[in-house]
mmCIF file of the protein (N, C-alpha, C, O) and its ligand, coordinates in Angstrom:
data_MODEL
# 
_entry.id   MODEL 
# 
loop_
_entity.id 
_entity.type 
_entity.pdbx_number_of_molecules 
1 polymer     1 
2 non-polymer 1 
# 
_entity_poly.entity_id                      1 
_entity_poly.type                           'polypeptide(L)' 
_entity_poly.nstd_linkage                   no 
_entity_poly.nstd_monomer                   no 
_entity_poly.pdbx_seq_one_letter_code       MSERADHCTSSGVPLAQEGSTTFPCPGCFKPIGRSPRVRNQGVLYKCPECGFVGP 
_entity_poly.pdbx_seq_one_letter_code_can   MSERADHCTSSGVPLAQEGSTTFPCPGCFKPIGRSPRVRNQGVLYKCPECGFVGP 
_entity_poly.pdbx_strand_id                 A 
# 
loop_
_entity_poly_seq.entity_id 
_entity_poly_seq.num 
_entity_poly_seq.mon_id 
_entity_poly_seq.hetero 
1 1  MET n 
1 2  SER n 
1 3  GLU n 
1 4  ARG n 
1 5  ALA n 
1 6  ASP n 
1 7  HIS n 
1 8  CYS n 
1 9  THR n 
1 10 SER n 
1 11 SER n 
1 12 GLY n 
1 13 VAL n 
1 14 PRO n 
1 15 LEU n 
1 16 ALA n 
1 17 GLN n 
1 18 GLU n 
1 19 GLY n 
1 20 SER n 
1 21 THR n 
1 22 THR n 
1 23 PHE n 
1 24 PRO n 
1 25 CYS n 
1 26 PRO n 
1 27 GLY n 
1 28 CYS n 
1 29 PHE n 
1 30 LYS n 
1 31 PRO n 
1 32 ILE n 
1 33 GLY n 
1 34 ARG n 
1 35 SER n 
1 36 PRO n 
1 37 ARG n 
1 38 VAL n 
1 39 ARG n 
1 40 ASN n 
1 41 GLN n 
1 42 GLY n 
1 43 VAL n 
1 44 LEU n 
1 45 TYR n 
1 46 LYS n 
1 47 CYS n 
1 48 PRO n 
1 49 GLU n 
1 50 CYS n 
1 51 GLY n 
1 52 PHE n 
1 53 VAL n 
1 54 GLY n 
1 55 PRO n 
# 
loop_
_struct_asym.id 
_struct_asym.entity_id 
A 1 
B 2 
# 
loop_
_chem_comp.id 
_chem_comp.type 
_chem_comp.mon_nstd_flag 
ALA 'L-peptide linking' y 
ARG 'L-peptide linking' y 
ASN 'L-peptide linking' y 
ASP 'L-peptide linking' y 
CYS 'L-peptide linking' y 
GLN 'L-peptide linking' y 
GLU 'L-peptide linking' y 
GLY 'peptide linking'   y 
HIS 'L-peptide linking' y 
ILE 'L-peptide linking' y 
LEU 'L-peptide linking' y 
LYS 'L-peptide linking' y 
MET 'L-peptide linking' y 
PHE 'L-peptide linking' y 
PRO 'L-peptide linking' y 
SER 'L-peptide linking' y 
THR 'L-peptide linking' y 
TYR 'L-peptide linking' y 
VAL 'L-peptide linking' y 
ZN  non-polymer         . 
# 
_pdbx_entity_nonpoly.entity_id   2 
_pdbx_entity_nonpoly.name        ? 
_pdbx_entity_nonpoly.comp_id     ZN 
# 
_pdbx_nonpoly_scheme.asym_id         B 
_pdbx_nonpoly_scheme.entity_id       2 
_pdbx_nonpoly_scheme.mon_id          ZN 
_pdbx_nonpoly_scheme.ndb_seq_num     1 
_pdbx_nonpoly_scheme.pdb_seq_num     101 
_pdbx_nonpoly_scheme.auth_seq_num    101 
_pdbx_nonpoly_scheme.pdb_mon_id      ZN 
_pdbx_nonpoly_scheme.auth_mon_id     ZN 
_pdbx_nonpoly_scheme.pdb_strand_id   A 
_pdbx_nonpoly_scheme.pdb_ins_code    . 
# 
loop_
_atom_site.group_PDB 
_atom_site.id 
_atom_site.type_symbol 
_atom_site.label_atom_id 
_atom_site.label_alt_id 
_atom_site.label_comp_id 
_atom_site.label_asym_id 
_atom_site.label_entity_id 
_atom_site.label_seq_id 
_atom_site.pdbx_PDB_ins_code 
_atom_site.Cartn_x 
_atom_site.Cartn_y 
_atom_site.Cartn_z 
_atom_site.occupancy 
_atom_site.B_iso_or_equiv 
_atom_site.pdbx_formal_charge 
_atom_site.auth_seq_id 
_atom_site.auth_comp_id 
_atom_site.auth_asym_id 
_atom_site.auth_atom_id 
_atom_site.pdbx_PDB_model_num 
ATOM   1   N  N  . MET A 1 1  ? 113.591 -9.273 157.215 1.00 0.00 ? 1   MET A N  1 
ATOM   2   C  CA . MET A 1 1  ? 113.371 -8.031 156.465 1.00 0.00 ? 1   MET A CA 1 
ATOM   3   C  C  . MET A 1 1  ? 112.118 -7.325 156.985 1.00 0.00 ? 1   MET A C  1 
ATOM   4   O  O  . MET A 1 1  ? 111.069 -7.386 156.344 1.00 0.00 ? 1   MET A O  1 
ATOM   5   N  N  . SER A 1 2  ? 112.210 -6.675 158.108 1.00 0.00 ? 2   SER A N  1 
ATOM   6   C  CA . SER A 1 2  ? 111.037 -6.028 158.689 1.00 0.00 ? 2   SER A CA 1 
ATOM   7   C  C  . SER A 1 2  ? 111.110 -4.512 158.569 1.00 0.00 ? 2   SER A C  1 
ATOM   8   O  O  . SER A 1 2  ? 110.217 -3.802 159.033 1.00 0.00 ? 2   SER A O  1 
ATOM   9   N  N  . GLU A 1 3  ? 112.152 -4.029 157.957 1.00 0.00 ? 3   GLU A N  1 
ATOM   10  C  CA . GLU A 1 3  ? 112.306 -2.585 157.812 1.00 0.00 ? 3   GLU A CA 1 
ATOM   11  C  C  . GLU A 1 3  ? 111.242 -2.032 156.860 1.00 0.00 ? 3   GLU A C  1 
ATOM   12  O  O  . GLU A 1 3  ? 110.963 -2.618 155.814 1.00 0.00 ? 3   GLU A O  1 
ATOM   13  N  N  . ARG A 1 4  ? 110.658 -0.904 157.238 1.00 0.00 ? 4   ARG A N  1 
ATOM   14  C  CA . ARG A 1 4  ? 109.616 -0.287 156.415 1.00 0.00 ? 4   ARG A CA 1 
ATOM   15  C  C  . ARG A 1 4  ? 109.971 1.162  156.158 1.00 0.00 ? 4   ARG A C  1 
ATOM   16  O  O  . ARG A 1 4  ? 110.603 1.822  156.982 1.00 0.00 ? 4   ARG A O  1 
ATOM   17  N  N  . ALA A 1 5  ? 109.553 1.640  155.004 1.00 0.00 ? 5   ALA A N  1 
ATOM   18  C  CA . ALA A 1 5  ? 109.708 3.062  154.729 1.00 0.00 ? 5   ALA A CA 1 
ATOM   19  C  C  . ALA A 1 5  ? 108.620 3.820  155.480 1.00 0.00 ? 5   ALA A C  1 
ATOM   20  O  O  . ALA A 1 5  ? 107.506 3.316  155.615 1.00 0.00 ? 5   ALA A O  1 
ATOM   21  N  N  . ASP A 1 6  ? 108.918 5.015  155.968 1.00 0.00 ? 6   ASP A N  1 
ATOM   22  C  CA . ASP A 1 6  ? 107.852 5.787  156.615 1.00 0.00 ? 6   ASP A CA 1 
ATOM   23  C  C  . ASP A 1 6  ? 107.411 6.995  155.790 1.00 0.00 ? 6   ASP A C  1 
ATOM   24  O  O  . ASP A 1 6  ? 106.501 7.726  156.182 1.00 0.00 ? 6   ASP A O  1 
ATOM   25  N  N  . HIS A 1 7  ? 108.059 7.195  154.651 1.00 0.00 ? 7   HIS A N  1 
ATOM   26  C  CA . HIS A 1 7  ? 107.614 8.250  153.744 1.00 0.00 ? 7   HIS A CA 1 
ATOM   27  C  C  . HIS A 1 7  ? 107.535 7.689  152.325 1.00 0.00 ? 7   HIS A C  1 
ATOM   28  O  O  . HIS A 1 7  ? 108.275 6.782  151.946 1.00 0.00 ? 7   HIS A O  1 
ATOM   29  N  N  . CYS A 1 8  ? 106.619 8.258  151.566 1.00 0.00 ? 8   CYS A N  1 
ATOM   30  C  CA . CYS A 1 8  ? 106.504 7.854  150.163 1.00 0.00 ? 8   CYS A CA 1 
ATOM   31  C  C  . CYS A 1 8  ? 107.773 8.248  149.413 1.00 0.00 ? 8   CYS A C  1 
ATOM   32  O  O  . CYS A 1 8  ? 108.212 9.396  149.486 1.00 0.00 ? 8   CYS A O  1 
ATOM   33  N  N  . THR A 1 9  ? 108.348 7.309  148.706 1.00 0.00 ? 9   THR A N  1 
ATOM   34  C  CA . THR A 1 9  ? 109.586 7.570  147.981 1.00 0.00 ? 9   THR A CA 1 
ATOM   35  C  C  . THR A 1 9  ? 109.367 8.563  146.848 1.00 0.00 ? 9   THR A C  1 
ATOM   36  O  O  . THR A 1 9  ? 110.267 9.335  146.516 1.00 0.00 ? 9   THR A O  1 
ATOM   37  N  N  . SER A 1 10 ? 108.179 8.550  146.252 1.00 0.00 ? 10  SER A N  1 
ATOM   38  C  CA . SER A 1 10 ? 107.907 9.418  145.105 1.00 0.00 ? 10  SER A CA 1 
ATOM   39  C  C  . SER A 1 10 ? 107.493 10.824 145.509 1.00 0.00 ? 10  SER A C  1 
ATOM   40  O  O  . SER A 1 10 ? 107.970 11.804 144.936 1.00 0.00 ? 10  SER A O  1 
ATOM   41  N  N  . SER A 1 11 ? 106.600 10.929 146.502 1.00 0.00 ? 11  SER A N  1 
ATOM   42  C  CA . SER A 1 11 ? 106.038 12.243 146.813 1.00 0.00 ? 11  SER A CA 1 
ATOM   43  C  C  . SER A 1 11 ? 106.494 12.796 148.158 1.00 0.00 ? 11  SER A C  1 
ATOM   44  O  O  . SER A 1 11 ? 106.293 13.978 148.439 1.00 0.00 ? 11  SER A O  1 
ATOM   45  N  N  . GLY A 1 12 ? 107.104 11.959 148.989 1.00 0.00 ? 12  GLY A N  1 
ATOM   46  C  CA . GLY A 1 12 ? 107.634 12.428 150.262 1.00 0.00 ? 12  GLY A CA 1 
ATOM   47  C  C  . GLY A 1 12 ? 106.614 12.552 151.376 1.00 0.00 ? 12  GLY A C  1 
ATOM   48  O  O  . GLY A 1 12 ? 106.956 12.987 152.476 1.00 0.00 ? 12  GLY A O  1 
ATOM   49  N  N  . VAL A 1 13 ? 105.357 12.178 151.116 1.00 0.00 ? 13  VAL A N  1 
ATOM   50  C  CA . VAL A 1 13 ? 104.350 12.276 152.158 1.00 0.00 ? 13  VAL A CA 1 
ATOM   51  C  C  . VAL A 1 13 ? 104.521 11.128 153.157 1.00 0.00 ? 13  VAL A C  1 
ATOM   52  O  O  . VAL A 1 13 ? 104.954 10.039 152.780 1.00 0.00 ? 13  VAL A O  1 
ATOM   53  N  N  . PRO A 1 14 ? 104.184 11.366 154.421 1.00 0.00 ? 14  PRO A N  1 
ATOM   54  C  CA . PRO A 1 14 ? 104.267 10.294 155.418 1.00 0.00 ? 14  PRO A CA 1 
ATOM   55  C  C  . PRO A 1 14 ? 103.294 9.170  155.081 1.00 0.00 ? 14  PRO A C  1 
ATOM   56  O  O  . PRO A 1 14 ? 102.193 9.412  154.587 1.00 0.00 ? 14  PRO A O  1 
ATOM   57  N  N  . LEU A 1 15 ? 103.717 7.940  155.353 1.00 0.00 ? 15  LEU A N  1 
ATOM   58  C  CA . LEU A 1 15 ? 102.899 6.789  154.980 1.00 0.00 ? 15  LEU A CA 1 
ATOM   59  C  C  . LEU A 1 15 ? 102.016 6.306  156.122 1.00 0.00 ? 15  LEU A C  1 
ATOM   60  O  O  . LEU A 1 15 ? 101.994 5.117  156.440 1.00 0.00 ? 15  LEU A O  1 
ATOM   61  N  N  . ALA A 1 16 ? 101.290 7.236  156.737 1.00 0.00 ? 16  ALA A N  1 
ATOM   62  C  CA . ALA A 1 16 ? 100.382 6.847  157.799 1.00 0.00 ? 16  ALA A CA 1 
ATOM   63  C  C  . ALA A 1 16 ? 99.018  6.455  157.248 1.00 0.00 ? 16  ALA A C  1 
ATOM   64  O  O  . ALA A 1 16 ? 98.236  5.775  157.913 1.00 0.00 ? 16  ALA A O  1 
ATOM   65  N  N  . GLN A 1 17 ? 98.748  6.891  156.031 1.00 0.00 ? 17  GLN A N  1 
ATOM   66  C  CA . GLN A 1 17 ? 97.419  6.697  155.473 1.00 0.00 ? 17  GLN A CA 1 
ATOM   67  C  C  . GLN A 1 17 ? 97.142  5.239  155.139 1.00 0.00 ? 17  GLN A C  1 
ATOM   68  O  O  . GLN A 1 17 ? 98.047  4.452  154.864 1.00 0.00 ? 17  GLN A O  1 
ATOM   69  N  N  . GLU A 1 18 ? 95.869  4.915  155.172 1.00 0.00 ? 18  GLU A N  1 
ATOM   70  C  CA . GLU A 1 18 ? 95.435  3.602  154.733 1.00 0.00 ? 18  GLU A CA 1 
ATOM   71  C  C  . GLU A 1 18 ? 95.702  3.452  153.243 1.00 0.00 ? 18  GLU A C  1 
ATOM   72  O  O  . GLU A 1 18 ? 95.557  4.405  152.477 1.00 0.00 ? 18  GLU A O  1 
ATOM   73  N  N  . GLY A 1 19 ? 96.087  2.265  152.845 1.00 0.00 ? 19  GLY A N  1 
ATOM   74  C  CA . GLY A 1 19 ? 96.310  2.013  151.431 1.00 0.00 ? 19  GLY A CA 1 
ATOM   75  C  C  . GLY A 1 19 ? 97.744  2.248  150.997 1.00 0.00 ? 19  GLY A C  1 
ATOM   76  O  O  . GLY A 1 19 ? 98.107  1.961  149.857 1.00 0.00 ? 19  GLY A O  1 
ATOM   77  N  N  . SER A 1 20 ? 98.562  2.770  151.904 1.00 0.00 ? 20  SER A N  1 
ATOM   78  C  CA . SER A 1 20 ? 99.964  2.932  151.553 1.00 0.00 ? 20  SER A CA 1 
ATOM   79  C  C  . SER A 1 20 ? 100.664 1.577  151.638 1.00 0.00 ? 20  SER A C  1 
ATOM   80  O  O  . SER A 1 20 ? 100.196 0.658  152.310 1.00 0.00 ? 20  SER A O  1 
ATOM   81  N  N  . THR A 1 21 ? 101.770 1.479  150.957 1.00 0.00 ? 21  THR A N  1 
ATOM   82  C  CA . THR A 1 21 ? 102.488 0.217  150.974 1.00 0.00 ? 21  THR A CA 1 
ATOM   83  C  C  . THR A 1 21 ? 103.978 0.478  151.024 1.00 0.00 ? 21  THR A C  1 
ATOM   84  O  O  . THR A 1 21 ? 104.447 1.546  150.628 1.00 0.00 ? 21  THR A O  1 
ATOM   85  N  N  . THR A 1 22 ? 104.704 -0.482 151.502 1.00 0.00 ? 22  THR A N  1 
ATOM   86  C  CA . THR A 1 22 ? 106.157 -0.384 151.511 1.00 0.00 ? 22  THR A CA 1 
ATOM   87  C  C  . THR A 1 22 ? 106.724 -1.753 151.189 1.00 0.00 ? 22  THR A C  1 
ATOM   88  O  O  . THR A 1 22 ? 106.206 -2.779 151.630 1.00 0.00 ? 22  THR A O  1 
ATOM   89  N  N  . PHE A 1 23 ? 107.789 -1.750 150.421 1.00 0.00 ? 23  PHE A N  1 
ATOM   90  C  CA . PHE A 1 23 ? 108.378 -3.016 149.993 1.00 0.00 ? 23  PHE A CA 1 
ATOM   91  C  C  . PHE A 1 23 ? 109.855 -2.792 149.731 1.00 0.00 ? 23  PHE A C  1 
ATOM   92  O  O  . PHE A 1 23 ? 110.265 -1.655 149.499 1.00 0.00 ? 23  PHE A O  1 
ATOM   93  N  N  . PRO A 1 24 ? 110.661 -3.830 149.760 1.00 0.00 ? 24  PRO A N  1 
ATOM   94  C  CA . PRO A 1 24 ? 112.088 -3.660 149.527 1.00 0.00 ? 24  PRO A CA 1 
ATOM   95  C  C  . PRO A 1 24 ? 112.393 -3.367 148.060 1.00 0.00 ? 24  PRO A C  1 
ATOM   96  O  O  . PRO A 1 24 ? 111.781 -3.945 147.162 1.00 0.00 ? 24  PRO A O  1 
ATOM   97  N  N  . CYS A 1 25 ? 113.331 -2.476 147.831 1.00 0.00 ? 25  CYS A N  1 
ATOM   98  C  CA . CYS A 1 25 ? 113.770 -2.177 146.477 1.00 0.00 ? 25  CYS A CA 1 
ATOM   99  C  C  . CYS A 1 25 ? 114.286 -3.450 145.807 1.00 0.00 ? 25  CYS A C  1 
ATOM   100 O  O  . CYS A 1 25 ? 115.058 -4.193 146.413 1.00 0.00 ? 25  CYS A O  1 
ATOM   101 N  N  . PRO A 1 26 ? 113.873 -3.711 144.568 1.00 0.00 ? 26  PRO A N  1 
ATOM   102 C  CA . PRO A 1 26 ? 114.361 -4.899 143.865 1.00 0.00 ? 26  PRO A CA 1 
ATOM   103 C  C  . PRO A 1 26 ? 115.868 -4.854 143.604 1.00 0.00 ? 26  PRO A C  1 
ATOM   104 O  O  . PRO A 1 26 ? 116.508 -5.885 143.399 1.00 0.00 ? 26  PRO A O  1 
ATOM   105 N  N  . GLY A 1 27 ? 116.414 -3.646 143.616 1.00 0.00 ? 27  GLY A N  1 
ATOM   106 C  CA . GLY A 1 27 ? 117.832 -3.507 143.309 1.00 0.00 ? 27  GLY A CA 1 
ATOM   107 C  C  . GLY A 1 27 ? 118.723 -3.644 144.530 1.00 0.00 ? 27  GLY A C  1 
ATOM   108 O  O  . GLY A 1 27 ? 119.731 -4.349 144.491 1.00 0.00 ? 27  GLY A O  1 
ATOM   109 N  N  . CYS A 1 28 ? 118.350 -2.960 145.636 1.00 0.00 ? 28  CYS A N  1 
ATOM   110 C  CA . CYS A 1 28 ? 119.263 -2.909 146.775 1.00 0.00 ? 28  CYS A CA 1 
ATOM   111 C  C  . CYS A 1 28 ? 118.581 -3.254 148.094 1.00 0.00 ? 28  CYS A C  1 
ATOM   112 O  O  . CYS A 1 28 ? 119.220 -3.242 149.145 1.00 0.00 ? 28  CYS A O  1 
ATOM   113 N  N  . PHE A 1 29 ? 117.273 -3.565 148.044 1.00 0.00 ? 29  PHE A N  1 
ATOM   114 C  CA . PHE A 1 29 ? 116.517 -4.009 149.225 1.00 0.00 ? 29  PHE A CA 1 
ATOM   115 C  C  . PHE A 1 29 ? 116.305 -2.936 150.279 1.00 0.00 ? 29  PHE A C  1 
ATOM   116 O  O  . PHE A 1 29 ? 115.904 -3.235 151.404 1.00 0.00 ? 29  PHE A O  1 
ATOM   117 N  N  . LYS A 1 30 ? 116.573 -1.687 149.919 1.00 0.00 ? 30  LYS A N  1 
ATOM   118 C  CA . LYS A 1 30 ? 116.164 -0.596 150.798 1.00 0.00 ? 30  LYS A CA 1 
ATOM   119 C  C  . LYS A 1 30 ? 114.645 -0.482 150.739 1.00 0.00 ? 30  LYS A C  1 
ATOM   120 O  O  . LYS A 1 30 ? 114.058 -0.722 149.684 1.00 0.00 ? 30  LYS A O  1 
ATOM   121 N  N  . PRO A 1 31 ? 113.989 -0.119 151.852 1.00 0.00 ? 31  PRO A N  1 
ATOM   122 C  CA . PRO A 1 31 ? 112.535 -0.006 151.815 1.00 0.00 ? 31  PRO A CA 1 
ATOM   123 C  C  . PRO A 1 31 ? 112.065 1.164  150.944 1.00 0.00 ? 31  PRO A C  1 
ATOM   124 O  O  . PRO A 1 31 ? 112.540 2.293  151.067 1.00 0.00 ? 31  PRO A O  1 
ATOM   125 N  N  . ILE A 1 32 ? 111.130 0.854  150.075 1.00 0.00 ? 32  ILE A N  1 
ATOM   126 C  CA . ILE A 1 32 ? 110.511 1.850  149.199 1.00 0.00 ? 32  ILE A CA 1 
ATOM   127 C  C  . ILE A 1 32 ? 109.101 2.111  149.723 1.00 0.00 ? 32  ILE A C  1 
ATOM   128 O  O  . ILE A 1 32 ? 108.376 1.161  150.018 1.00 0.00 ? 32  ILE A O  1 
ATOM   129 N  N  . GLY A 1 33 ? 108.706 3.348  149.844 1.00 0.00 ? 33  GLY A N  1 
ATOM   130 C  CA . GLY A 1 33 ? 107.365 3.678  150.305 1.00 0.00 ? 33  GLY A CA 1 
ATOM   131 C  C  . GLY A 1 33 ? 106.496 4.175  149.163 1.00 0.00 ? 33  GLY A C  1 
ATOM   132 O  O  . GLY A 1 33 ? 106.951 4.903  148.281 1.00 0.00 ? 33  GLY A O  1 
ATOM   133 N  N  . ARG A 1 34 ? 105.227 3.761  149.200 1.00 0.00 ? 34  ARG A N  1 
ATOM   134 C  CA . ARG A 1 34 ? 104.289 4.198  148.168 1.00 0.00 ? 34  ARG A CA 1 
ATOM   135 C  C  . ARG A 1 34 ? 103.020 4.687  148.840 1.00 0.00 ? 34  ARG A C  1 
ATOM   136 O  O  . ARG A 1 34 ? 102.390 3.940  149.588 1.00 0.00 ? 34  ARG A O  1 
ATOM   137 N  N  . SER A 1 35 ? 102.637 5.925  148.585 1.00 0.00 ? 35  SER A N  1 
ATOM   138 C  CA . SER A 1 35 ? 101.381 6.415  149.124 1.00 0.00 ? 35  SER A CA 1 
ATOM   139 C  C  . SER A 1 35 ? 100.245 6.002  148.190 1.00 0.00 ? 35  SER A C  1 
ATOM   140 O  O  . SER A 1 35 ? 100.484 5.729  147.014 1.00 0.00 ? 35  SER A O  1 
ATOM   141 N  N  . PRO A 1 36 ? 99.008  5.954  148.701 1.00 0.00 ? 36  PRO A N  1 
ATOM   142 C  CA . PRO A 1 36 ? 97.863  5.576  147.852 1.00 0.00 ? 36  PRO A CA 1 
ATOM   143 C  C  . PRO A 1 36 ? 97.751  6.497  146.648 1.00 0.00 ? 36  PRO A C  1 
ATOM   144 O  O  . PRO A 1 36 ? 97.368  6.064  145.562 1.00 0.00 ? 36  PRO A O  1 
ATOM   145 N  N  . ARG A 1 37 ? 98.081  7.749  146.840 1.00 0.00 ? 37  ARG A N  1 
ATOM   146 C  CA . ARG A 1 37 ? 97.976  8.741  145.773 1.00 0.00 ? 37  ARG A CA 1 
ATOM   147 C  C  . ARG A 1 37 ? 98.870  8.399  144.585 1.00 0.00 ? 37  ARG A C  1 
ATOM   148 O  O  . ARG A 1 37 ? 98.404  8.393  143.446 1.00 0.00 ? 37  ARG A O  1 
ATOM   149 N  N  . VAL A 1 38 ? 100.132 8.117  144.834 1.00 0.00 ? 38  VAL A N  1 
ATOM   150 C  CA . VAL A 1 38 ? 101.023 7.817  143.714 1.00 0.00 ? 38  VAL A CA 1 
ATOM   151 C  C  . VAL A 1 38 ? 100.687 6.454  143.092 1.00 0.00 ? 38  VAL A C  1 
ATOM   152 O  O  . VAL A 1 38 ? 100.916 6.232  141.903 1.00 0.00 ? 38  VAL A O  1 
ATOM   153 N  N  . ARG A 1 39 ? 100.150 5.562  143.896 1.00 0.00 ? 39  ARG A N  1 
ATOM   154 C  CA . ARG A 1 39 ? 99.730  4.272  143.334 1.00 0.00 ? 39  ARG A CA 1 
ATOM   155 C  C  . ARG A 1 39 ? 98.559  4.476  142.385 1.00 0.00 ? 39  ARG A C  1 
ATOM   156 O  O  . ARG A 1 39 ? 98.534  3.914  141.291 1.00 0.00 ? 39  ARG A O  1 
ATOM   157 N  N  . ASN A 1 40 ? 97.594  5.279  142.805 1.00 0.00 ? 40  ASN A N  1 
ATOM   158 C  CA . ASN A 1 40 ? 96.428  5.546  141.962 1.00 0.00 ? 40  ASN A CA 1 
ATOM   159 C  C  . ASN A 1 40 ? 96.821  6.231  140.662 1.00 0.00 ? 40  ASN A C  1 
ATOM   160 O  O  . ASN A 1 40 ? 96.236  5.975  139.610 1.00 0.00 ? 40  ASN A O  1 
ATOM   161 N  N  . GLN A 1 41 ? 97.807  7.093  140.748 1.00 0.00 ? 41  GLN A N  1 
ATOM   162 C  CA . GLN A 1 41 ? 98.223  7.847  139.563 1.00 0.00 ? 41  GLN A CA 1 
ATOM   163 C  C  . GLN A 1 41 ? 99.257  7.097  138.734 1.00 0.00 ? 41  GLN A C  1 
ATOM   164 O  O  . GLN A 1 41 ? 99.628  7.534  137.644 1.00 0.00 ? 41  GLN A O  1 
ATOM   165 N  N  . GLY A 1 42 ? 99.713  5.978  139.253 1.00 0.00 ? 42  GLY A N  1 
ATOM   166 C  CA . GLY A 1 42 ? 100.695 5.195  138.512 1.00 0.00 ? 42  GLY A CA 1 
ATOM   167 C  C  . GLY A 1 42 ? 102.036 5.885  138.377 1.00 0.00 ? 42  GLY A C  1 
ATOM   168 O  O  . GLY A 1 42 ? 102.748 5.699  137.391 1.00 0.00 ? 42  GLY A O  1 
ATOM   169 N  N  . VAL A 1 43 ? 102.377 6.692  139.389 1.00 0.00 ? 43  VAL A N  1 
ATOM   170 C  CA . VAL A 1 43 ? 103.659 7.394  139.373 1.00 0.00 ? 43  VAL A CA 1 
ATOM   171 C  C  . VAL A 1 43 ? 104.800 6.390  139.560 1.00 0.00 ? 43  VAL A C  1 
ATOM   172 O  O  . VAL A 1 43 ? 104.723 5.510  140.418 1.00 0.00 ? 43  VAL A O  1 
ATOM   173 N  N  . LEU A 1 44 ? 105.829 6.521  138.776 1.00 0.00 ? 44  LEU A N  1 
ATOM   174 C  CA . LEU A 1 44 ? 106.987 5.656  138.933 1.00 0.00 ? 44  LEU A CA 1 
ATOM   175 C  C  . LEU A 1 44 ? 107.754 6.037  140.185 1.00 0.00 ? 44  LEU A C  1 
ATOM   176 O  O  . LEU A 1 44 ? 107.790 7.207  140.566 1.00 0.00 ? 44  LEU A O  1 
ATOM   177 N  N  . TYR A 1 45 ? 108.363 5.056  140.823 1.00 0.00 ? 45  TYR A N  1 
ATOM   178 C  CA . TYR A 1 45 ? 109.232 5.373  141.948 1.00 0.00 ? 45  TYR A CA 1 
ATOM   179 C  C  . TYR A 1 45 ? 110.682 5.242  141.498 1.00 0.00 ? 45  TYR A C  1 
ATOM   180 O  O  . TYR A 1 45 ? 111.003 4.496  140.573 1.00 0.00 ? 45  TYR A O  1 
ATOM   181 N  N  . LYS A 1 46 ? 111.539 5.981  142.172 1.00 0.00 ? 46  LYS A N  1 
ATOM   182 C  CA . LYS A 1 46 ? 112.963 5.844  141.923 1.00 0.00 ? 46  LYS A CA 1 
ATOM   183 C  C  . LYS A 1 46 ? 113.661 5.654  143.250 1.00 0.00 ? 46  LYS A C  1 
ATOM   184 O  O  . LYS A 1 46 ? 113.508 6.466  144.162 1.00 0.00 ? 46  LYS A O  1 
ATOM   185 N  N  . CYS A 1 47 ? 114.414 4.601  143.359 1.00 0.00 ? 47  CYS A N  1 
ATOM   186 C  CA . CYS A 1 47 ? 115.112 4.319  144.608 1.00 0.00 ? 47  CYS A CA 1 
ATOM   187 C  C  . CYS A 1 47 ? 116.197 5.367  144.840 1.00 0.00 ? 47  CYS A C  1 
ATOM   188 O  O  . CYS A 1 47 ? 117.047 5.582  143.976 1.00 0.00 ? 47  CYS A O  1 
ATOM   189 N  N  . PRO A 1 48 ? 116.171 6.021  146.007 1.00 0.00 ? 48  PRO A N  1 
ATOM   190 C  CA . PRO A 1 48 ? 117.178 7.039  146.292 1.00 0.00 ? 48  PRO A CA 1 
ATOM   191 C  C  . PRO A 1 48 ? 118.577 6.438  146.502 1.00 0.00 ? 48  PRO A C  1 
ATOM   192 O  O  . PRO A 1 48 ? 119.584 7.139  146.411 1.00 0.00 ? 48  PRO A O  1 
ATOM   193 N  N  . GLU A 1 49 ? 118.619 5.152  146.779 1.00 0.00 ? 49  GLU A N  1 
ATOM   194 C  CA . GLU A 1 49 ? 119.894 4.501  147.040 1.00 0.00 ? 49  GLU A CA 1 
ATOM   195 C  C  . GLU A 1 49 ? 120.606 4.073  145.765 1.00 0.00 ? 49  GLU A C  1 
ATOM   196 O  O  . GLU A 1 49 ? 121.761 4.429  145.534 1.00 0.00 ? 49  GLU A O  1 
ATOM   197 N  N  . CYS A 1 50 ? 119.890 3.294  144.928 1.00 0.00 ? 50  CYS A N  1 
ATOM   198 C  CA . CYS A 1 50 ? 120.561 2.698  143.775 1.00 0.00 ? 50  CYS A CA 1 
ATOM   199 C  C  . CYS A 1 50 ? 120.033 3.217  142.444 1.00 0.00 ? 50  CYS A C  1 
ATOM   200 O  O  . CYS A 1 50 ? 120.576 2.891  141.389 1.00 0.00 ? 50  CYS A O  1 
ATOM   201 N  N  . GLY A 1 51 ? 118.954 4.043  142.493 1.00 0.00 ? 51  GLY A N  1 
ATOM   202 C  CA . GLY A 1 51 ? 118.453 4.635  141.269 1.00 0.00 ? 51  GLY A CA 1 
ATOM   203 C  C  . GLY A 1 51 ? 117.509 3.744  140.485 1.00 0.00 ? 51  GLY A C  1 
ATOM   204 O  O  . GLY A 1 51 ? 117.137 4.071  139.358 1.00 0.00 ? 51  GLY A O  1 
ATOM   205 N  N  . PHE A 1 52 ? 117.119 2.621  141.071 1.00 0.00 ? 52  PHE A N  1 
ATOM   206 C  CA . PHE A 1 52 ? 116.185 1.725  140.395 1.00 0.00 ? 52  PHE A CA 1 
ATOM   207 C  C  . PHE A 1 52 ? 114.848 2.430  140.186 1.00 0.00 ? 52  PHE A C  1 
ATOM   208 O  O  . PHE A 1 52 ? 114.326 3.059  141.106 1.00 0.00 ? 52  PHE A O  1 
ATOM   209 N  N  . VAL A 1 53 ? 114.293 2.326  138.978 1.00 0.00 ? 53  VAL A N  1 
ATOM   210 C  CA . VAL A 1 53 ? 112.998 2.933  138.685 1.00 0.00 ? 53  VAL A CA 1 
ATOM   211 C  C  . VAL A 1 53 ? 112.003 1.832  138.375 1.00 0.00 ? 53  VAL A C  1 
ATOM   212 O  O  . VAL A 1 53 ? 112.284 0.927  137.589 1.00 0.00 ? 53  VAL A O  1 
ATOM   213 N  N  . GLY A 1 54 ? 110.838 1.916  139.001 1.00 0.00 ? 54  GLY A N  1 
ATOM   214 C  CA . GLY A 1 54 ? 109.829 0.885  138.781 1.00 0.00 ? 54  GLY A CA 1 
ATOM   215 C  C  . GLY A 1 54 ? 108.420 1.460  138.879 1.00 0.00 ? 54  GLY A C  1 
ATOM   216 O  O  . GLY A 1 54 ? 108.234 2.597  139.312 1.00 0.00 ? 54  GLY A O  1 
ATOM   217 N  N  . PRO A 1 55 ? 107.451 0.682  138.479 1.00 0.00 ? 55  PRO A N  1 
ATOM   218 C  CA . PRO A 1 55 ? 106.055 1.128  138.490 1.00 0.00 ? 55  PRO A CA 1 
ATOM   219 C  C  . PRO A 1 55 ? 105.434 1.093  139.889 1.00 0.00 ? 55  PRO A C  1 
ATOM   220 O  O  . PRO A 1 55 ? 104.264 1.440  140.053 1.00 0.00 ? 55  PRO A O  1 
HETATM 221 ZN ZN . ZN  B 2 .  ? 117.511 0.515  145.451 1.00 0.00 2 101 ZN  A ZN 1 
# 
């Protein structure tokens, strides 16, 4: 499982910045991207594939 998201799933910004993270969706294992900004703000993500919503 080495696939990584290259854009934030919540805000759509590219994940080049430090502090960004990517992890597999708990529902369908598609890569989810998180930018530092949405992490700091506690924005929920929604998987575009299966609709899973998480913190
Ligand atoms: Zn999913």
